[in-house]
N, C-alpha and C positions, 0 to 999 in steps of 0.2 A: 456728786458721782452719781450715776444711774443704774439701778439694778434689774436686770431682766431676767424673767423665768421664762426660757422657750419651752414650747409641748413637743420638740422633737430635736433629734439630733441634727438634721438638717436646718432646721430654723436656728438653732444655736450657731452652727458653721457660718450661716448666713450673715449673723451678726458680729461676728468677730472680725478683727482688723480694724483699720481706721481710728485707733484709740480705744479699742474694747479687747478685755482680756477674759479669758474663761476661768471661772472658779467652780471647784468641787469641793475638796476637803478644807483647803486654805491655808494648810501648815506651810507651804513653800510661798504663795503668792502675798498672803496677808503681810508677812514679815518685810517682804520686798518693798511692798507698797508704802508701809510706815517709815521706811528707813529712806525713801525717795529714789531706791533703785530700780524700781518698776512704776509705770505710770499707765493709768487708764482713766478715761473720761466715762466707761459703762464697763461693769462687770456683767459677765453672761454666766448665770448659774445653771451648772450642767449636771448636777448630781442626779436630777430625776430623769434626764433624756439619755445619759451614757450607760450603756449595760453594765450591770453588777452582778458579781457572782461566778462559779465555778462549774462548768459541765465538762466532765472528761479533761480534754486538753485545751478547752477554750475558757479564757479568763476575760471577764467583762472588765474593762478600763477602770470603771467606778469602784472596783473591789478594794477593800482596805487591805493593808499589810496586815493587820491582825487577824482577818478573815483567811489570808492566805498561809500564814504562818501556823495554822492548826489544821489545814484541809489536806488530808491523806492522799487525795488525788494529785495534789502539786509534787513535782520532782524534788526530792531531799534538799538541792542546791539553793533554790527558790525559796523552800520553806526556811531554810538556816539563814539565808540572806535578810528575807524579812523578820525574822527573830531577833537578828543582831542589828537591826536598824532602828535608830532614834529610841524614845521612850514609849513604854504601854501607850500613854495617852495620845502621843503623836500617831503611833501606829493604829489607834483606832480610828483616827480621823483620816489619815493620809491615804490617797489612793495609788494603785500601782501606776496609773497614768500619769498622775502628777508627779511621782518619785522618779519616772524616768528622765523628766524635764527639769529636774533640779538644776539651779543655778551654782556656779562654785562657791567654796567656802574660802577661797583665797582672800586675806584681809584686806590686801589693798584694793581689790574689786569691791569688797563688802564696805569698805570705809570711804568710798567713791573717789580715790585717786584717779586720775586721767591715764589709767594704765593702758596697756595694748589693747585689751579685751574690750575696753569702755572708748575704744577709738582713737587712743593716745598713740605716741611714737615709742614708747618705751615699756618693759615688763619690769617694773619695780622690784618684784621677788627676784630676779636674777642677781641683782647688787645689794639686796636688801635680806630680810628675816625670811627664810624659804625652807623651814625642816618638814613641813608637811606638803611639800610641793612635787612637781613631776619629776620623774626619772625617763618618761617617753614623750616624744611628740612636743617637745618644749622648744622649738627653734624660735617661734614668736611669742608665745605664752605658756608660762610654766605653772598655770594653775593645774588642780587634781581634780577628776570628776568623782562627786561624793557618794554617788548611789550604788549600793549593797546589790540591790534586786536588778539594777541594770547591768552588771557585769554578770550576774548569774542567768539573766535571759539571752544575753549574747553568747555565753558558753552553750546553754542549752539550744541554740540556734533556733530560737523563736521568732515567730512572725508576728507583725503588726498589721492591723486593718483599720484604715482611718476612714474618715467620710470622703477621702479622694482617691485611696489605693491602699495596697497591699505590699508589704516589704520586709525583709528582715529586721529585726531590732538592731542589730550592728549598722545599718545603713540610715538609721534615725540620726546617728551622730556623725559629725565632720570635724577636722582639725580646722580652727581659724585661718583665715588667709588674710592677707593685706585687702582684698577686694571684699571679703566677706568675713566679719567677725564672728558670726553665729556659730555656735558649736552643734547645733540640731539642723536636720533639714525639713523640718515641719513648717509648713507655710503659716503665715499668720491667720487665715481663715479655716485651718485645718484642725480636725479633732481625732485623738486617738480613741476608738471605741472598743476594739478588742485585741486579745493576744492569743496566739496558737503557740501551745507550748508542746514540743516532740517528748515522748517519754524515753529516757536515756536508760542504758542498762544499769548505770549507777551514777551520782553524782554527789557534789559535796561544796561548802563554801567555808572557807577559812578566813578569819579575819585577824589582824593585829591593830591596835586602837591605844591610845595614850591612857584610857580608863578601862576598867573591866567591863564596864557596860555603858551604853547609851553614848558613845562616841563615835564620829566619822571614821573611815578607814584610814590609818597610815599606809596599809597594803590590805588589800581583800584579794582572794584568790577563789575563783570559781572553776571546777573542772568537772567535765561531763564525759562520760565514756558512751560512745555508741558501736555499733557493729561496723560502722565506716572507720571509726578512729575516735581519737579523744580530743576534746576541745577546751582550751585554756582561755580564761579572761580575767582581767584584774582590774580592780576598784582603786582610787586614789593615788594612781601613778601616772596619769597623763590628762590633759583637758577633757577626755572622753575614755569611756570604757575600752579598755586595750586588750587586744587579741594577742596571744602569742601562739605561735605556729608550734612552738616545743619548749621545754624547759631550756633548752640551749639558746633561745632567743634573747633570753636575759643578758647574756653577752653585749647584746646590741644597745644596752641602755645607756642614755646620754644624761647621768644625773648632775646636778648642781653640786657644789662644794657640800652644802649641807644636807643633800638628800642622798647621798652616796650609800648611807647606812640602809636605805629602803631596798636596795639591790639585793642585799645579804637577806634581809627579812623576806623578800619576794622569793628568794631560791629556797629558803627553809620551807615556806608554806606551801609551794609549789611541789616541792619533794614530798612533803607531808601528804598534800591532796592526793598526789598520784599513788602513793602507796596505800593510802585507804580504799582507793579504787582497785587496788591491785594490777596496776599499770605496768607491763613488762620492763618499761624503762627505768623502773625503780629496783629492779631485782639484779 
């Protein structure tokens, strides 16, 4: 395996694709390579060419979660999501750009089953063990997206800038289809460079997990209140970060038998989060 150290983001993007993968903190990619779930002939080390740090509403994609959780310029929902993600060691290495591109923690996918997301004909979770899986968007694949900051950034209506374009973070994600099993819209030769995060009037992130610390979300709820209205996004409930139009939209959930409990947890967390922000819907 070859390691490239490009001198610019454009040079790095040009080296991607055709068997090459971008490497920053490595907390996501290295375990996938080790377990044979990702393959690369070349690793393109991007830590030195992707922007890092916070400047008002702008966040470099190379900024670590540890840096974001203590920066007072960052909206509260994103700080709390970063604080509750992973362990201190992983947060000190993992970048916000890499965190947004996390692969599912579904054990069938992680164990290399030829499941629907791997290109197979069935989602093994639907008939098997699935207590951590989806309650929305699970027609084809019942996996649950694990990113806490991803849900926070969707609720905050953040925008991504890449080497090719600029678009809302919500549009980074897509539900997999029979024609395209990918859950992101990022091209193989496209790098995330920066995020633009609006400042809400108030925001929060609440999380239910199996352990009190250092666990992936059973349900994560991000809520951000703006003058134009309140935005809600969930982690751990769909193959992608999931947006709710309102708390009542939880009535549209399609849980599996073993995930129905997540709907009630989501109701409680959404109600609590809206209450913390003083949303009229909770009065």
